[in-house]
N, C-alpha and C positions, 0 to 999 in steps of 0.2 A: 629097774626104777619104770613103771609107765608112763610114756610122750603123752600130754595133754594137749586143746589144742593150739594153746601157745605154743608149745617147744617145739610142733610140728609148723606152723604159721615162721617160726622165727627160723627154724632148719632151711625154709625153703629160700625167706629174704637174703641170712645171712652165711651162706656156708663157708665154713674155711672159718669162721670170726665165734663161733661159737664154744663154750665148753660149760660140761656138767659141773656146777657148782658143791658137790656134795665130795667130786673128787678132789676138791681143795684141801677138805678136812681130812684125807686119807692121810695128808701129807702135813697138818698142822702138829707142830711140836717135834717133832723128827730132824727140821736142817735147819741152824741158822740164819732164815732167812725172810722177808715180808712175805704176804700175802701175792703181790702183784708180779714176783719173782719166780713163786710156782704155778702160777698163772699162765706164766710167759710158755714154760717149759708143757704146759698143757694147752694152751692152743698152738702149740707147735705138733704136737706130737698127739692129742686126743682132741684137737676141733673136727671131731665125726660125732655120727648120733647111730652108728652101726654099734654094736657090743664088742664087739672080734675087733674092731678097729683102738676102740677103746682103753680094752686090754690090751693089749700088744703093747700102745702106746705108755702105758702106764705101768709099765716094765719099764718101757728108753728110759721115762721120767724118774723113775726109781733109781736106774739104773745110774746116770749121770746126773742128780743130786748127790749121789753118797758118791759117787765118786771126784767131784768137783766141790764139793762144800767143807769147811775147817770145821768141824763138831771141838766142842772141848776136850783139847788131851791130844789131838792128833798135829798140831802144832809141827812140830821135828818132825812127821812120819811125810808132811809132803814137802815142805824145804829136802830133805832127804830124798826123794824122788826126783826134786827139782836140779837135783846136784847129781845123781844116779843118770836120770836119761836128758841132761841139760837143761828139759823147761818143764812144766807142767801146768795146766788146765784147770784154773779156778771161778766158780760163781763168789764176788769178794766186793767189799761195800768199801772202794777208791778213793783217796783224798788224795790231796796233791798240795806242795808248799814250793815256794821261792828258797834257797839256801845261798845267802848273798856272800857265803865265803866260796863259796866254787859258780857262783853265777850259774847254776843247773838249779832245775825241779829233780825234788824228790816226792817218791809215793807214798803214802799208809796203809799196808793191810792191817788192819786191827783183829783178823781171827789167826794172822801169824805171827803177830806181836812186833811187825816188822815195820821200821820208820824210815827207811834210809832204803829205800828201792829208787835206783836208776831211771827215770823216763823221760823219753824224748820230748823236746819242747813243740813239737808240730803236735805229739800226741793230748799234749795239756793244753796247746791254742784250739785243737781241733773239740776238747770234749774239756769249757773250761768251769763247769759246773762240780768236777773235783776239788778246784780251788776256794769254790765256796758250803762246805758241808758235804762233797762226796754225792756217789751214784753207788747203784750196784751195778756190775756189769761183768758179762765173761771175759775173763782175760787171761792170756799166756805168760808166765813169769819163767824169765830164762835164770840160767848161773854161768857164770862163768868162772872158772875154777883158777885161772887164770891171775884175774882181779880180786880173789879172796886172797893170793900171796903175797901181797902186797900190801903195806903199813895203811891203816884207815883204808882198806879196801871195801866196796860196797859191790859183791859180786853178785848182787840182784837186782833183777832188772827187767821191766813192765814191757816185753814186748809187739802187744795188738791187747785192743780194747775195741768187745765189742757191747755197745748200753743197751740193756735188756729193756726195750720199748719198741712201739712200729716205727719201722720207717716209710710203711706204704703212703704215699701221698696221696692216694688216689681215695683214702679212708673215709673221707668226710661224705665224697661223692657214693660211694657203697652202702653209710649209712640212711643219706639222706634217700638213695632208688628201694633201699629195704626198707623204711618208714614210711611209705605211700602206701602199704599192705596194712600199715592195723589200724585200729580205732585207736582212738587217744587212753581211753583206759586202758585196752593191750600193750598201749609202748609207756608209758607209765608202769604198768606192773614190767615188763621185761626191760625195765631199768631200775626199776628195784632189786630185780631176782641177778642184776648183769654187779651187784654190788654186794652178792648174797644175800637178799631177805626176801621171804617168801610174804611176798603180799600181801595174801589172804592170810594172815597171822595177825596182819598189822591194821590197826582201828583206820578209817581215811582220816582222822588227822594226823596219825603216827605217821602216815605215809606222804600227806603234805610236805609234814615236815622234814622226812629222810630227803622228797625233790629238793627244801630250801637248801638243805646242808652241801647239795651238789651244785649250787648258783654260782658260790666265789669260786669252780674251775673251769667255770663257762662266761663269766664277766668279768673285765678289767679290771683294775684297782677297787674290788669289790670288800669292802669291810665288814665284819660280823662278828657278834657276839652269842656264843651259844652256852647259857650254866642254866645247871639242874642236877641230881639229884646222880650218884656216883652209879656203873654199871652200867651204861645206856647207850655206851658207843663214838660218846663225843670226838673221840681222834681217832679211830678206826678209818674213815673213810680218806683223815691226810697223811696216815703214815703207813697204812697197807693196800690202798688199792691205784694210786698211779703215781709215778717216777716223776710228775712232774712239780709233788708237794712237796713240800716240805715239814718237817716236825721237830719243833724246840721244847724237846723234855724238860721240865722245869721253870720254863720262862727264865731260861737266862738268856743273855744277849751279848753282845760288843755291838757300837756302832760300823767297826771296820766288817766287823762281818754281816752284821743286820744290810748296811746302805753302799759302803766307799772305803777301802784302806788308803789313808791319806799316804800312807809310807808309798807303794809301788799302784795306785791307781785300780788295784782290781773292784771289780766291782760286788756287791754284795749279794744275798738272799733274796732280796726286792726284784732283784735284777736276772738272775740265774733260773727262778719258780713261778709257775703260775699262784700259788698261793704259798704263803707263810705262817704255820698255825702254831701258836703259843702255848701249849699243854700247863695245863695248871695256872690258869693267868694270876692267881692270886701272888703269886712269886716273881712276875716277869720287872727286869730290874735291867739297867744297864751298866756298861763300866764308864759310864760320863753325865752328868748332871743334868746336861741339857739331852739326852737319851731321849725320853718319850716326847719333849716338843719338838726334837727331828721326826718321828715316825708319826706326830700329830697333824704337822706339817706336810709330810708325804703322802700320810692317808687324805689331806684334804685335799691337795693337788694334782698327787704322783710322780711330783718332783721331790729333791735334794739337791744340795747345793754342795759344793767341794772347792774352797776357795770359791773362785770365779766362776769356775764350771758349773750350769747348771743341768743333773744327769735325770732323764725319766727314766721311768721304768712300768712297769702294769702288774707286778703282782700285789695279791694282794693281801691283808691282814685279817688272819680270823684268830679267837680270842677263845678259848673255851676252860673249862670250871667247873668246878663243884658246889653247890651250895649245902651249909653247914646246918639249916633250916629247914621248914617248908615254907612255900613262898607267900602264903597267907601271913606268919609269923613279920617275914624278912616287911612283907608294906606296912604293917605293923610299926616297927621297929626302925624303920630305914625305906631302902629302896632296892631295889632289885641291882642294882648296877653295887650293891656293898663289896660282895667278895672280891672286887677288882682290887690291886695294890692302890695306897693311900694317895700316891701323884693321878690317879684317874679317876677314883674312884666318884669324887664331888664335881670333876673338872665338868661345865655344862658343855664349854669349847669340843673337849677332846669326846664328850657322848655326841657330839652332831655330826662328826666326822662317821660316826659308824651307822651303815643303812639298814641293816639288820639285826635285832634281836629275835634270834630263832629260843624259845621256849621251850628245855631242854626236859622239862617236867611232863611236856607232852606225849615223852616218847617213852614206850617200856623199857625196864630193863633186859639187855639181852641174856636169852637163854637159847637151849636147843630148838624148841620148835617154832621160832623167830627164822632161823636158816633154811634157804630154800634147796629141795634136789632137785630142781629143772634146769634148765638149761639157760644162759645168761650170755651176752658179750664176754670176751676176754678181757680181763683189766686194762690190758696195755693197748687191745683195741679202743674201747672207753674211755681212755687217758688219753689216746690221741685223739683219738673225735672230738670232747671237751677240748681240747686245748687249739683245735682248731678254729669251732667258734667261736672264740675269743675277739678273732677279729670282725666280728659280724655286730650288728644290733638290729633289735627290737622295738625301737620306740616308737618307728615311724608307724608302727600295727596301731597304737591307740591315736594317733593323728585323725580327727575328726569323727573320733567315738566313743571316747572316754575327757570327761570334763571333772578337775577335783575342785573340790569345797574351799573355801576363803582361808581352812585352816590353816592352810600345809604354804609353809615357809618355800624362800628356793632351792635350799637345800632339803626339806623333808621329799619338796616335787621328782630332787633328781636322784635321791635316793631307792625311794617310788618308781621313778623310771627304771633305773638301771634293776631291781628285784624283778620287776615286770619282763627284762627285758632277757633279765637270765634264765627263770620258768617258763618264755615264749619259744628260743633256743633250743631247751631241754624237749620242751615238745615235740615244736617243728623247728627242725635243722634247718628244712627247707625255704629259705628267707621266701620264696616265690607262694610260699602256703599262706592262707588270711585264716589266720585263727576263728573260730565259733564265735559271737558271743559267749556264750556258757566257761569256753578256755579262757576266753580274754577278763572275763570276770570271773571267774576263780583266783588269776592271778592277779589282777587287783588287790584284791581283796586280800591275797594273804599277803602282797607285799603293804598297805597301806596299815596292817595290822603291826607286822614286825617293824616300822619304823614308828608307829605311834608308842609302841610297846618303848623307843628310845624317849621319845616325847613325854610319856607320861612321867618317867622318872628325874628328865629334866624339870618339869613341872613342881615334883616332890621333895626338889632339893629349895624351891623355894622362887625361883625367876620368874619374874612378872613379865617377860616376854614370851616362855614358852606355857603359859595359860592357858593359850586355845588349845585343846587338843582333840577336837571333832570333828576327825577325818574326816572325809563325804568326798563320794563319788558319783556323778551320773553317766549312765552310759547310754549314748543315744541323741538321740536330737530332741525325740519327747521322752527321753526315761526321767524317772522319780529319785530325785535324790538322795542317795542310800550312806546311812552312815554307819561307820565300820571301826568295833570296839576290841581292845583286847580281854580276853577272855576271864584273866585274873582280877577285872577294873570292877566288872559286875555279872551279874547273870539278867534272866529273864525274868523273876519274881523278884527282885532291887530295883530301887528306880537309881538309876544310873544320871550323869551328867549328858551320853547322850542322844540326841533325839532319837524318837520310836519314829515306827515306819508309817509311813500316812494309814489312817484309820484306828491306830491306835490310842488310847487316852486314858490315862493315868487320875483314879476319883476319890475322893472320900464322900463316902453315904451319910444324910443324913437322919436316919432311921432313930425313933427315941425310943425303941423298943431293947434294939440290939446295939445304940452306942455305935457313935462313928466307925466306919470299917470303910478296909482299903481296898479298891479292886482294880483292877486290867480290862477294862471298855475294849475287845477287838474288832473290827468293821473289817467286811470286805465288800465290792460291790462290783455287776459286771449288769449286762444288756437283763434286762426283765422291767419285771415291775415285785413289787411286792415288800416285806419282812419278814425275816426268815431268824427264830431265835433257838441257838446249837442247843442252851441248860433245857435239858427237861427231866423232872418238870420245871417247868420254868416260875419263880418265885414271883407273885402275883404283885409284889410293890417295884420290882423290873419291868415286869411286861408295861405295867401305868406308865415307867418312865421312858422306855421304848418307844410308847403310841404316841405321850405330850414330845417327846421330841421330834419323828416323823411326821407327826402334824404340822408342827411350827418349821420346820425343812420345806415340807412344802410350800406352808403358806409366806412363806419371807425366804423362796428360790433367790428370786434376783439379789436379795441387799445377801446372803448367804455364800452364793455358788454361779453367782454369774447369769449364763446364758444355758446354764446347763440343767436340765430339767429332771428332778427326783425318778418323777413316775416314770420314766424310762429306763430306769438302773433296777435291778434287785439287791437287796440289801441281808448280808449274814453276818450276824452278832451274836458275840460269846464275850457273858461274864465270869473272868474269874476273881474269884474274891481271897484277900489272902490276909483275912484275918478272920474269929471268931464270927461276925454279922457275915451273913450273908443273904442278905435278903434284897442287894443292891435298890436300897430304898431311897429314893430324893437323889437320883443321880440325871435326870434329865437334861442341863446344860451340858453335862459332860460325855450322852449320848448323841444331841446334837451336835456337839464336837467333833466328833470322832465321825460321825457320817460325813459332813460337810470337808473334813479331814481326807478323807478314803475320794471323796467326790471329787477334788480339788488335785490331789496325788500330793499333797504337805503336807511334812511331818511336825508333830508338835515338839515345841521345845523342848530340850533335855531339863529333866530334873523338876517337871513342872509339875502340880496337880492342883484339878480343875474341881469345886465346889459347885452346889447349889442347885435349886429346882425352879421348874417352868411351869407357868398355868396351861392351858390348852388357849387361853389367849395372848401368850408370849412374855405378861409379865412374870416380875422376876417375886417367888417368896420367900419371908423376912427366914432367916439363921438368926437360933438363941442363942446357940453353942460354938460362936465362931472362934475364943479364944481355945478350947477344945481342940479343933479341926488343925490348927497354926502348930499346936502343942505336936498333936499327932501328925502331922506332915513334916516337925522337924524331926522326931523319932521313925521315921522310916525313910531317913534321907532326901527327903525334898530340898532342893534348892529355891523351891518359888512356888507360891498356891495364889489359884485366882479366885475372888470372893465378890462375889454384888458388894456396889457402893455402899450399902446401908448398915452394913457390917465398919464402918469405917469406925463409929462413934463406940463400937462395942469394944472397938479393939485398942483405945486408947488408954485403954490401963497393958498393954502388954509390956513383958518385960524388958529392959533392956537389952539383956540375954539374946532373949529368942527374936528382940525385931531386929537383931544383928544378923543372926544365923539364917533365918526364911524369911523370905523376899516377899511381900502380899502385895499382889496386884488387885484392883479394886478394876468392876466393872461394872457399864451402867445397863447392857444390855446383850443379847446374843450375837451380834453382828461386832460389838466389842470384846466381846469374849477370841471370837475367832483372829481379830486383828493382833491382841496381845499374844495366843496362846500358839499361833502357826507362827515356824522358822520367818518363810514369807509368806505374804496374799500379793 
């Protein structure tokens, strides 16, 4: 393998903490252990870029995994070795339970099919996770022949345990020091390579989604849902990469195992792991009727009760599952929480506890080309690094820099803050680093999107309190309010409910020759002078509309844009036709609104179409097909249409059905259009 620039930079930044990720695939399927166990061994013996050292280390890894892992059918062979030699070393998933009859702990070693292995109390106290699902470890299994001869004797005993995870207390400092050598994009790429993926094989959108998958590992009490097609690797990160995550297959859980065992006070999974992931979320169920309510309460506060005692934990809850239909069909027949079990899918209170809904349909199905052959951080190094970040927060990075719009409730802001904090910790592990505006905006937009997806589903269920989903943010003191939509709600060519960026307007042209046509007018402005139309050749009717609009803007500048001087700005205008009509005829009111919107930096109300035409003198021309315009606005999904007040009588016969589906707003002049069209003025 040829080292690329990122490999060489990583080699100098993280000596001893890297491993070639393609080496892991050599052992895939050979040994019955997760990926992070193999990488733990590779990190011990192959953490080098020297080919000779790597080959030597691979031989040692092959030998140790071969000698210490139990394949199917070899159970009795290992037991015999323990009997003949007195002890044997294993790499095994070890769990333990309290045997009340003997007042002692017993360990279970599933690969040897042993359920009654003696284990010292101090080993259990030191490694409590073996009581709540267990963990992989290197252990020494002893055999005592004298006990074997006793009636009911238990000859096997766990003599020592070494957890398969990093114990280097300086690992966070090592990562922070090395991170300083990378750009933001290089660091994102190294993180993706560290979980086995090649960033160049992923789209920018897929790279963002993979980074979002990592947030529950670095943010305390982070609750996430990911639903999508089969085969996109939804559970891989939670099962194979980190020993601090626990995967519950099939969704089956007990209250005692998840939270606390009332019989002995033993803490559950959420106390022992950073992340608890339910695979196949459609099958999530508890052994008690109030299990979901207990989980809902825990997801809200991070606490649960055991009698009079309140117990706090910081394990996050992740729910992953499959869509059996495509997203568009799911939205037509219901909502995007449909695959959840019945007690969750229509519970808006449960949904409100979800900090992020990750769109699994934006990730590709796993195939060979997605896997990297380059160097990345060893999985146990990465897992320990993630776990150490959980005690930090990056919410302060947004103070005095980001303001959220009024549509966000308190829970929405909390969810967005947690997602932004997690993303910034991933990108800037040093709390002293100040993220750039670009990085901060990237994190804020992702956080708003994945939280808004939750809010949109609550809105679909019909709850009035969730009606306002127009999430927005403003970056900087003089920034423009920017609205963030979820991609499945609407696209660039559809009239959505979100306000358009400043300078963009929907319009219905009034041309008699080609009939009413839907247009999107887009204006940008900068220092200079004049008006430039990008459409070439420019339709004569649209050129006339632009000329009328620009002259009206100059003539009425004080009324429309205050102290700003249009003569000192250069405008660039583009007409996008979305119907058969292409002329852009009779759109001067919309063009004028777009010009003023760009100068003011204010957005147009979401779902709004503007129709009407001005004269050079500023008066409004009559509209003779107002009913046709309202009908066309409804057909294209608009929520409101602005028309000259002279159309009021012509719309008196508008059908009741149409009148209740589209809001008709009348305006008296250009100033009135701005007052009613802009979100704020």
